[in-house]
Structures are given as C-alpha cells and as structure tokens.
N, C-alpha and C positions, 0 to 999 in steps of 0.2 A: 554626548559622552560615549566613547566606545566601551563595550563590555567584553569580559573574559569568559568565554563559554566553553564548557566541556561537553562534547557530544559522545555518548557511549553507546556502542552497538555490539551485539553478539554475532550477527551475520557477517560473512566475509565481505570485505569492502574492495571494490564497489559492485562486483559482478554476480552477487548471489540472488538478485531479484529486485522487486519493486522497492523494498525498504532500503537496499543499498543504493539504488538510483535516487531515491528521495534524499538520503543523507548526503549524497554527492552534490545534489542541487543546493541543499542547505549550506554546505561547506562553501561552495562557490559564491552564493549570493550573500551570505552573512559577511564573508571576507570582503566582498565588493562594497558592502555598506560601511566598512572600516572597523569591523569587530575582530577581536583576537580569538580565533577558534582553535581548540585542541580536539583532535579526534582520538578517542580511545577505542581501539578495535582489535580483533583477533590477529595474532602474529602469523597466522597461516593464510595462504592464498591472498596475500595483501598486495594491492597495487597502490603504492604510496602516492597520495595527492601531492601536487606541486605547490600547494598553498596551505597556509595554516601550519599547525604542528601536529605530529603524530606520536602517540604513545602506544607501542605495541604491547599487547597483553596476552599472556598464555591462555589457551582455551582447552576445555575438555571436549574432544571430538575424535571420532573414528573415521578415518579416510573412507570415502565412498558413500557415506550417509548424506542425507540432505543437509543443506547449509543451516536450516532452522534447528538442527540438533546441536549446533555449536554453542557452548556455554562458557562465557568468560570466567576466569578465576576471580572469585569475589570474596576471598578471605579478608579478615581484618588486616593482616599483614600486607596484602596486595593493596588495599585501600590506603594504608599509611605510606607505602612506597610511592604511590602515585601522588598522594597529597604532599609529600616532601619535595616533589619536583615541579609541581604546578599549583598556582593559586588561581581560583576561579570566582566569578561573581554569581554563577548559576551552573547547575548540572542539568543536562538535558539527555535523558535516556530514551532509547528508541525501540527496545525489545524487552519482553517480559521474562527474561531468564537471568543469567548471571549479570548482565548489564544493569538490570533494574536494581538488583541487590547491591552491586558495586556502587552504582550511582547514589543509592540511599546512604551508604556508609561514607562516601566522599562528601556528600552534602552535610551530613551530621558532623563530620570531622572539621569542616571548614565553616560551619554555621551559615550556609548559603541555601537559597531555595532549590528545590528539586522539582523539575518539570518532566513529565513523562508523556510521550506520544504513543497512542494506541493506533498502530498502522493497520493491523490485521483484525478481521472479524472472525475469531475462532468459533463463535456460535454458529456460523454458517456452514461448518464442516459436517455436522451431524447427519444431515439428510443424504449425504453422498459418500462419506468415508466411514466405514464400519467401525474402525478402531478409534474414532475421534473422542469417544468417552474417556479414554485414558488421558487425553490432554486435559479434559475437564478435571479429572481426579488429580492430575499433576499440579494444577493451579491450587486446588483446595487443600491438598495434603502436603505439598512441598513448597511451592513458591510463596504462598501467603504466609505460612508460619515463619519461614526464613526472613521474609520482608518485614514482618512485624518486629522480629528481633533486631534487624538492622536499623529500623527506624526508632526502636525503643519506645513504641507506643501501641496502644490497643484502640483501634477505630470503633466507632459505633457500629452496631449490627446492621449489615445490609439486608435487603430483601430481594426476592425474585420479582422481575417485572411481570406484568399481567400476561397471561397466555395469549390474549388477543393482540398484544403488541409484539410478542416474539413467538412465532408459530412453529419454531423448529423443535419443540419438545422440551422436556424437563432439563436435559443436559445443557441445551442452549441457554435456557434461562439461568442456570447455575453459572454459566460463563459470564453473563452480564453481572451477576452477583459478585464474581471474582474481580471483574473490571472495576466495579463500584468500590470494592474494598481497597484495591490499589489506589484509586482516585482519592480515597479518604486518607491513605497513608502518606502520599506525596503532597507537595504544596499546591500543585496544579497539574492539569493534564490538557492535552490537545487531541482532537480527532479531526479527520479530514472531511467528515460528513455530518450534517445535523442529526440524522437518525441515531447515530452512535451517542451523541451527547444526550439526546432525549432518553435513551434506554439506560445509560449510566446514571443520569439524574434521577430517573424513576427508582432505580435500585438502591441508590445511596440514601442513607439517613444522615441528616446533618448537612452542614455546608461543605460543598466542594466547589473548586474553581475550575471550570471547564471552558475551553476556547475552541471554536471551529476554525481550523486553518487548513484550507484545501491545499493539496500538493500540486504545485505548478509543474509545467513541462520543463524539461532540461534545456537550457539555452543552447548548449552544443548540439543537441539533437535537432532542435528547431532550425539552427543554421545549416545543419547537414541536409535536412529535408528541403530547405529552400534551394540548396545547391544541386540536389539530386536531379538527374534528367528524367523526364517523363518519356519513356521509350515505347510505350504501347500506343498503337494507332488503330487497333481493331475495335470492333463494337462490343466485345465481350465485357460484361460487368464483373469486376473482380471483388469478391467479398474476402476481407482479410481478418484473420484471428491472430492475436499476438499474446502469448503467455505460456505458462507451464502446461504441459500435457498431464494434468492431474485431475482426479475424480471431481474435486470441488469446482473445477472450471466448467464441468458439464459439456465438454466438447463432443461427447458421444451424441448428445441431444442436437448440437449444431450440425454434425455430419448427417444424422438421420433426417433432420429438417431440410437440409439442402437436397438430399436425395429424394425426399418426398416432394419437395417443390418442383424438382426436375426442370429447372429453367434452361431453355434451349440456348440462351445467350449469356450464360454466367459460369463462373468458376469460383472455387473456394481455395484459398491459400492459407495454410496454418504455419505460423512461425513459433518455434519453441520446442522443448523436449521435456521428457519426464517419464514416469513409470507407466503411463498409459499408452506409450508409443505403439506397442504391438497391437493392443486392442483397437486403437483408433485406426491404425492402418488396415486392420481386418475389416472394420466397419466400412471403410472407404471401398473395399473390395475391388481395387484396381480401377475405379472410376477415373477416367482421364481428366475429368474436370476438377478433381480434388488433388491438390499438390501439397506435400509437406516440405517446408524449408528447413526444419529442425532448428537447432540453436544457432543464432547469429551473434558473433562476438563483437564485431565492430559497429560503431555508431553509423558509419556510412552504409553498411549493408542493411541495417534496420531502416534507416532513412529511405533507402531505395524502395523497400517494400511499401512503406507508407505512401511514398510519392507515386507509385504505380498501382495503387489500389483505388477502388471507387466507393467502397462502403466498409466501415469497421463493424464486425459482427461480434457481439459479446453475449455469451450464453450462460454465464454464471448467474445464480439466483440465490439471494439471501446470503452470499458469501463475501463479495468484495465490499470493502469499506468505502472506497471511492472509485476504484479502478483507474489507476494511473494511466493506463493505455487510452482512456477516454481523453485525457488532457493531451496526450501525444497525437491522437487522431484529430483533435481540434487544431493543433499546431499544423497539421497537414491539410486542413480543410476538408476532412472526410465526414460525411454523414455517419450516424451510428444507428445500428439495429441492436436493441437490447431488450431484456425481459424482466428486469428487476426494478419494480416501481419505487423502491427505497433509494435508489441512486438518483441524485439530483445535480451534483456538482459537474459542471461542464456540459450539461445536457439541457435542451429546451425542446418544446413541441415543434419548433421550427427547424431544428437541426438534427433531431433524432426521432426514431420510430420505436415506440414501446409496444411490445407484443406480450402475450401470455407466455409463461415459462415452459409450456408443453410443446411437443414436436409439431403438432398441427398448427398451432398459433405462430410459431417461428417460421414454419414453412410458408404460411400465408404472407408474412412480412417479407420474406425473401422474394416471393413472386411479385409482390407489390413494387418493391424497389427495383428489381431486375427489369420490370416491364415499363417503368416510367422515368425516362431520362430527364424530363423537365422537372419532375419532383426532386430527383437527386441533385440537380443543379441548384434548385432553390434551397435545399437543405445545406448544400456545401457553402453557398453564399452566407447562410445564417450562422455558420460557425464563427464568423467574425464577431458576432455579438456575445459569444461566451468566452472568447479567447482572453479578454482583459482580466477576468477573475482568475484565470489560470496562469498568469505571468509568474515566473519565478521570483521576481522582485516583490510582488505582492505577498507571496508565501513568506519570504524572509521578513517583510515588514510585519506580517501577522505574528510571527514568532517573536520578533523584537518587542512588539507591544505586550505580548504575554510575559516575556522576561521582565520588562520594566514594571509591570503591574505586580508580579510576584515579589520582585526585589523591594518595591515600596511597601508591600504588605509585611515583608519579613523584617524591615528596618525597625529598630527600637523607637518607641513613641515617647515624646516628651523630653 
C-alpha cells in the first residue's frame, strides 16, 4: 500500500548542502517505490522537483547568510493552511528549526506519526567553531520549549551522555541531551550512523524509537560518474576533498598534512566554498600541487572530479554524522583516507585507511597511499563490497520500514 508522506525541510532545496542532497534522493526513491510524497520547503532559492508535490513555505532568512539559518514559518495558522490542502499518513522532518516545529503541529492536527531525521552532528562543532555554544543555547532555550508546546507534551528528563562517550566537552554533551529530548517528543527518529543512535539512546530516559538509515548515494550522480571520462594519464596521485570550506571540516589540517607529507607524485584538489576560503588559500601558500575548484553547481562537474581522483581525503573529526561524500566516493570506486573512528557507514578496513586526527598522522597516511599504487588498487576494488549498503533504494526501503512501524504503533488498538 502506498503512503502519503510529507517531507519538511528548512534548508534551501536542493542546492544548500548535504541535507538538501539527501532529501532529493529520498524524494526520487520514495516516488519510484510508488509513494505519494509532498515536499514542504522554503519558497526562496527553490529548484522545484519534477516529481511529487511541492508546498512552498515562507521562511525567515536574511539574504547572504548561510542556508542553515533559514527558518520556515511554523505558526499555528501556517500549519492549518498546509493541513487544509494536504492529507498525510506521516510527517517526516529533516532539520531542527522551523521545520521540526511545523512538522510537530501538522502531525498533531492530523493525528499521524511524526518521524524526525537527525542529519547533522552539531556536537562536533565545539572543538573547531568558537561560537558553537550559541547553537547549544539555541536548542535549550528556544527550540525545545517551542517544540514542547507544539507537541503538547512534557517528555521525561534527559541526561548527559558519559564524558568518555562524548569527548567534545560539556556543550557537546548538552547537544546530545537536546537530541534525546527531541527524540522523546516525536514518535520516532532516524540517524545515518550507529554512534548517533547510541548517544541519543544513552541520553534519553524512557522509550524512544530510533532507526539507523544510512544515506545512500544519489542515483543521478552515480550515473554521471559512470559517464564521466577519465582524462588523466599521468602518474600523479590525486587526493580529493569535497565539502564546505568551514572550520568544522578541518581542511586546514588536511592542507598542513599534505604539505608535511610532501609527496613528490601527488596533488590535492579541494572542491567547495565557504568562509574559510581565504585562510585555506593562504595555508596553501601558492603550492602548485594544491588546487581549489571552489563550488561546483552541476552534477556533471562534480562527477568529473570524482572520476579523475585517486583517493578521497576526509579530515573532519567528531563532526560528520555519516559523511555523504563517503557514499559518493564509493560510487566512484575511490579509496578513502579519514581520521574519525566513529564513522563506519560506507567504510571498511579493506577500502579505507583510518589515521589519527592530527597533522602528523594524516601526513603519514598521505605518504602511504601516494607511494603504494598496488594498495590503492586493492582498496578501490574493495569499494564494491560497501556499495550495496549505500544504494539509494536501500535508503528508501529503510525509511519506509520506519514509516510503517510508526504508523502501526500509532494505530488504535482493539
């Protein structure tokens, strides 16, 4: 039986980042499985999908600010207006701002389950972003009180996870407390990685329904990678980084590690843009082996970079929840160099090299992979083993299983 699903997002669709790309994949795959999907998204910077239904929602946003500061209108009136034009079997929210509150109100109006997906690990920002504590305060003082009122309930008290399980400090532990409170207020939640479910479960008191649903690669990007020409014929080993040029991505560590490794036969290509652009360019100091591609808009341009790389380099530590780029690298058959031992989805000892998070350890990893073509070839071949768990169809099936479970739990008994 097909389901009527409302997907609600604060971020601009689809080009605002990893969450937008994830929602795009959900929309495509759930529709392909025969479900009726309505996307409720900001009316600004919207690229309307050609499938499903779209409800454009006003947003509070100042042009020029990061997309994660967009907040959907979430008044009672807005919820009633949307409820009047659409009936749903389940509400699926994707961001913890206006979308979360609006989704809670819609679910309560229609008497249907509310599933929330935690995409981002905000607890991982405190070690690299000085003002991240204000995000923590925003959850505790603004989002949680408003969400409690929207849900019309008071959850059991959450607790902080043990310091040995979250080493990012007190503010980071409070972030998991906030996530656990949200998990208690909604009917169920999903996360892309097991470590997130473990920390939320530890923090929550009482029963919460959590599901691990890894985010699969986008089918269109995979097809574009398969079509893209491999135009490099030299022996240079290209390390590729794809993502925002932001402090929490620790690209300064990657650049320093590459320069310390000083591989004679390698180069580093960084794709993305952000507020660290000037600082990172200064750290590169004109090194001809380090090239910035900046932000690439088209799928074809991004696919070309994956196809012409030899290793994906991921320098974030205790920040990424799954790292969607890992799934994209697997789709391209790329080995991965990474430093965060909590990341497991799409990674195996055969296909990836785990280093320490410091400059010296990452530099040693860069030297090892740059100097061992046979090892890179074995790792590339091993990506075939992790690709099935990252298929977009499996992601959609995981969500549908969670939907049906929550709907069954919500149904009247007897």
